[in-house]
Structure formats: C-alpha cells, structure tokens
N, C-alpha and C positions, 0 to 999 in steps of 0.2 A: 504493500500500500504506500502511496505517496505521503510525504511528511505532513503532519497536521498543521493547519494554519491558525493564526491568531483568531480569525473569525469563527472557525470551527470550535475552538475552545470557548469562545464567547457564547456561541449558539448553545452548546451543551450546558454551560453554566446557567444560562437564562432559561433553559428548560427546568432546571432545579429551582432557581430563584427568579421567577419571571419579572421583567422590568416593570410591569404595570403594578407590582406590589409596592413600589417605592413610595415613600412619604413625600407629599408636596413637591417642592422643586429640588429635591435631593439630587445632586449632580452625579449620580451613580452611572456606571456603564463604561464604555470605551473612553479612555483618557488621552492617549497619545500613541503615535506610531503608525504602523502599516498593517491594516487588517488582513492583507493578503500574504504577509510574510510567513514563512515556515517557522515552526517552533520545535526545537530539539530539547532545550533546557528551559524550565519554568521555575521561577521563585515565588513562593507563597509567603506573604507578609501581612501584618496588621496595618502598618503605615508605610507610605513611600516617603522616606526621608533621605537626606544626602548620604548618610552612612549606609543605608540599605542599598542605594543605587551603586555606591562604590563596591559593596559586597557583590551585587549582581554582576557588575563589570568583571570583577576578579573571577567570578564563577562562570563567565562566558554565557550568561543567561540571555535568552531571546525575548522573554516575556515575563512581566511581573503581574501576579494575581494578588490583589489587595482587597481588604475589607473597607478601609476608609478611602474615599476618593482623594486622589492626589491634588486635584484642582477644585477647591471649594469656592474660591473667588477668582474670577478671571483676572489675569495680570493686565496692568495698564500699559506696560511696555515690556521689552525683552532685554533690558539692560543687564548685562552679565555681572554687574557689581552686586546684584541681588542674589543671595545664595539659592533662593528658590528657582530663579531663572537659570542659574548655572547648572542646577540639577536637571532641568528640562533639556538644556543643551547637551549635557552628558548622555542622557537617554537617547536623544536623537542621533548624536555622533556615533554611538555604539549600536544603533539599530535595535533598541530595546522598546518593545511596546508595553503599554500599561492598561490594565483593566481593573475595575473595582465593582464589587457587589456589596452595597451598603444596607440601606433600610429594607430593600427587597430581600436580602439575606436574613435580616432580623426577623422578618415576617414569615419567611418560607417554612413550610412543613419540613421538619428535620434540619432546620438551619440554626442560626446563632442562638436564639433564645431557647430553643429546645436543647442545644448542647449545654448551655448554662444551667438550665433546670435539671438536666441529668447529672451534671457535675455536683450540684448542691445536694442531690439525692431525692428529688421530688418524684412522685409517681401520680398516676391519674391526672396527667398534665393536660390542660386545655388552654386555648388562646383567650386573651382578653384585650380590651381596647380595640375591638374590631372596627374597621372602617369600610365604607363603600363609596370611595371617591372616584372609582372607575367602574361603573356598573357593568354587569355582564349582559350581553345581548345574544340572540340566536339568529343564525342565518339558515333559511330553508331554501334549497336550490334544487331544480329539476334538470337533470342532464341525461343524455343517452347512456344506456348501460355500458356501452363500450368505452365511455369516457369517465365512468364513475371512479375508478381507482386513481386515475391521474388527477381528478378533481379533489379527492380526499387528501392526496399527498400535497397538492398545491396549497390547500387550505391549512394543513398542518404546518407547512413551512412558513406560512404567513402569520402563524401564531394562534390559529384557531384550535379549539379542542384541548386546551391545557387545563387540566383539573388536578390540583395538588401535584403529586409526583407522577401523574399520568399525562402523556402527550398524545396528540393525534386522536383524541376521543371523538367519535361521531356515531350517528345513527343513520341507517340506510333502509329503504323499502322500495322494492321494485313494483312497477305498474306500467300503464300505457299513457302516453301523451298524445293528444290529438290537436291538429291545427291545419289550416288551409292557407298556403302562401298566396297573398294577393298581389296585384300588379305593383311593381316597384320593389318587391321583396327580392332578396338574393339568398334563398334558403341553402343551408349546408346539407340538409336532408329534405327530400320531397321535391315536388314539381309545382310550378305556378298553377293556381286555380284548381288543384286537385287535393281533396282531403287526404291527410297523411296521418298514419298511426306509427308511433315510435316506441320501442321498448325503452323506458326511462327509469332512472333511479332517483328517488327523493333522498337528499342528503341533508342532515341537520347537524350543525356544529355550534358551540358557544364560543364567545370571545369577549375580551374586555372592550368597552366602547373606544378606548384609545387606539385599538388595532383595527377599527372599522374600515378605514380607507385602504389599508394594506390587504385586508381580507377580501374586500370587494375587488380591488385591482387584481388579486390572484385569481379570484373566481372568474372575472370577465376575461382574463388573459387565456385561461385554459378551456373556457366554454366554447364549444363549436358553433353554437347558435348565434344568429345575427341579433336576436332579441331574447336573451335568456329570461326564463321565468324564475323569480326568486322573491322572497319576503325576508324582512328583518323585524324581529320582535324585541322590544326593549324589556329588560327585567324578565325575560321569558324563563330564565333558569335561576333558581335561588342563589342569591349572592353568597359566595363561599369564601370571601376574602378572609384570610386568617388575620387575627389581631397581631399587633407588634409585640405584645407581652405574652408571658406564660404564667399560669397559676396551677399549683398542685399541692400535694400533701407530703409532709415528712412521714417517715415510717413510724415515728413516735414523737411526741411533743418535746420541744426544747425551750429553754428560756431565751429571751432576746439576746442576752449576753452569750449564752452557749452557742446559739446560732451564729452570732457574729464571729466567735472564735473558730467555729467550724468552717465558715466561709474564708476566714483568714488563712486557715490551714490548707483548705482545698486549692486555693489559688496562689499559695506561697507568697502571701503579701507581707510587706514590712509593717503595714498598719492600715487601718480603715476608720471610717467615721460612723457613729450611730446617732440617730435622732430618735429619742424615746423618752417617754415620761417615766417608764418603769422597766429597768433592765431585767428584773426578775419575772416579768410576765411570761406565762407559758403560751407558745404559739406553735401551730402545726400547719395551717394553710398559708402557703407562701407564694408571693408573686415576684416575678423577676423581669426586668427589662435591661439588657446590656447597654452600656454607653450612657449617654445623657438622657435619662428617662424620668426625671423628677416630675415633669408635667403630666405624667400618666398616673400620679398617685391617687387621684380621685377615682379613676377607672379601676385601679387595683382594689381600692377599698370597696367600691360598688360590687366588684366581683367576689367579695367575701374574704379578701386577704386579711390575715392577722398580722402579717409583716410584709414589707416590700423591700426587695433588693435591687438597687440601681445606683448608677454613678453620677458624679458631678452635681450633687444637690446644692442649689444656691442658698445663700444665707436666709433670705426672706421666705423662700419655699420651705426651708427647714422649720421656720416658725409656724407656717401654715400646717405642716405635717404634725407638729406637736399639738396644735389646736384641734386638729381632726383626730388626734389620739391614734395615729397609725405609726407603729414603730417602723423605722426605715434604716436599713444598713447600706452604707455607701462604700463599696470596695474599690471605687475608682473606675476609670474608663478602660484601663489596660487589661482587665480580665477578659476582654474580647480577643486577646491574643490566643484564646482557645481556637480561633479560626485557623491558626497555622497548622497544628497537627490534624485537625478535622478535615480541612479542605485539601491538605496534602494527600491524605489517605483517599479522599473521594476522587481527586484528579488522577491519582495513580490507578485507581480502579477503572475509571473511564478510559484511561490510556490502554489498560490491558484488554478491556472489552472491545475497543475499537482498533486495536493494533496501531496505536499512534506512535509507538517507539519514542515515548516522551520521558525524559528524566525530570522528576519533580523534586525540588529542593526546598525543604522547610527552612525559613529564615531562622538562624540562631540568635539574631540580634534583638535586644529589648529596645523598644521605642518609647517606653514610659518616660515622660519628661520629669517625673517627680522623684525626689530622694527624701526618705524619712530619716530624721536625725533623732 
C-alpha cells in the first residue's frame, strides 16, 4: 500500500472525533502544512510548543497530532522575532504538518473525558452538559439500484451516516420509480414522452446541519438523474450529540479530601486546588471535564454530581462554587496529557488495521507551564 497521507490520518481521526462536535469557534482541525504529504513518522503531543517542535525535528517527524490547537489566535504578522512565528517557520522549513483535535475530542465517545473518568475510577459513566448547536438532519434520496452502492459511499465520504463510533450508517429499501420525460428533458434513463419504470433504491442517511452543503454536493455529483428526487428532514433523527462532560460513580464513597489525594496520585501531580466548604464530606457521584471546565459546574450539579473535577477554576467562579455548595477539585489543565498514551495507542492500531506503515511517537516532553514550590 502507498504511504498514508496527512489527510488520510485527519479523515480517520475525524471519524472518531467528528469536527461538528467542537464547541463554538474552537479552532480545532488542520493547523499547518500539506494535506497531501506522506507521513512515515507521527508525534502525539498535548501542546505544540517550541521544545516539542525541536523534538519533532530531531525525530524526523512528518506530522504532529495534538490535542490543543497550535493557533488559537491568528498572528498579525510573521515577524520571526516572535518565538511563536519562529516555531511556525521551523515547521514549514522541515515539512512538518500539524493537526489538532480539541473540544471535539473532549466530547467524543471514548475520547478525552471518558479517558479521564476511567483514570479516576468512575463507572456507569454518562455524558452531561449536552448541546445541540449543530442539529442532525436526514436526507432521503431515490437512485437507480445500480447506483445505490456508489451513492452510499459518496454520502459517507461527505460525512453523512456518522453515529458515535459508527460511520457510513444508512438505511436502504428497494422499489420502483416511475416518470415520463417531457420535451426539453435529457433523461439518463428512459425515452422522451414514454412512461418509464426504474428499479430504484431509497437511501436514508443522517448528518449534522453543518455538513448539508457537502452532503448535497456529493449526492448530486454521483446521481445519474438530471432531476434527482430527494427530501431533507430537519431534526428527523434524535439529536445524539454527546455532552462535553462525564459523570459516574466511584466504587465506594470517599471524602472530598480523599478524592483529591486520589486524583493527585492518579495523575502524578505536584499539587492541586480544592474548592469546598467541607473536606470531610462523603461523595460518590463525580463529574469531570478536562481542561478549563469551570463554566460547566452548574450543569454538573444539575446532573447530580456530588463533586466536580476540572481545571483552571477562576477566583470568582470558585466563590460561586462555594455558594452553590459543590465541592470542586482543580488538578490543572495538564492532566489532559493522558491524550499522549491514549491517542498513540489508537493511531498505532489504525496504522496496523490499514497497513499505513506508520511509526507513532508519544511525546516524552511535559508542556505544563507551572512549577509547584
């Protein structure tokens, strides 16, 4: 098989963590480089920082797979006096492409917040803080039976039929289509002024609203008819967007203090912060959002959380948490480095399944900016 390309790795990654799951204007996705470039060596990291880029260059890496987007704010210039711009220049000079899966990975089934929940030891885990900012729609299209398989494949490649960990999901039913081509028509099947009966297949697929244009373009491009018959139904399929957070149960209750010490041990932390009125309170139902998730504490409490684990809690938000009497444990943002072993294993598995001949390198570098004294 030919060497895997940057785009093929992106496509497989977005089957697992679809782009439409991202929060708001999160700049997740392809960041820099050449989508068509072959990839032999790939580095997995939490952050793309100058030291990570230097390591990637030393390892002769072709692509960096990151959780945090490299470009959160567009540069106003490319002055190489700026360390960030120098980093971009190094990547381009050495032909290294960069891709990031951020809040879409946080939400994805089996993604970031499921990994964190499992590491903490939660079971019966469910999503919370669910959103429906990109509602699902259904396309129903009628096509000749001889074209049905090509149509299903084209729709899947356009992003239709993605349900959780399953891609290319569709429903088909065979029947007969009838029409009479009138003067001025240029039928692919049939003759002017003569009634025509065609063995057709009805195909149904769901897709997020944001993919509508691409799905329709794919359908029209592969359909043999001059005037395809199709319908689009809004909210035709129950919205199944997973929430950004996870909530589950500890095997046995712990005090808030014991839970904090457990989390400190699990993630090998130098320290953490606790917002709580009573460290001796017993808790068992725990919510978690990796990264900066303080804004979700109301949703966590509404979901029944007795304690909430998230990072980067702001001072005034901490006061609000105390007033709401929800114990919150802040282990920092860097616990999301769990992405490195988890995604490295997943990418290696995809490589083996698809014969990509890809070497996956987990970054050994810590990009945590904080030191505890």
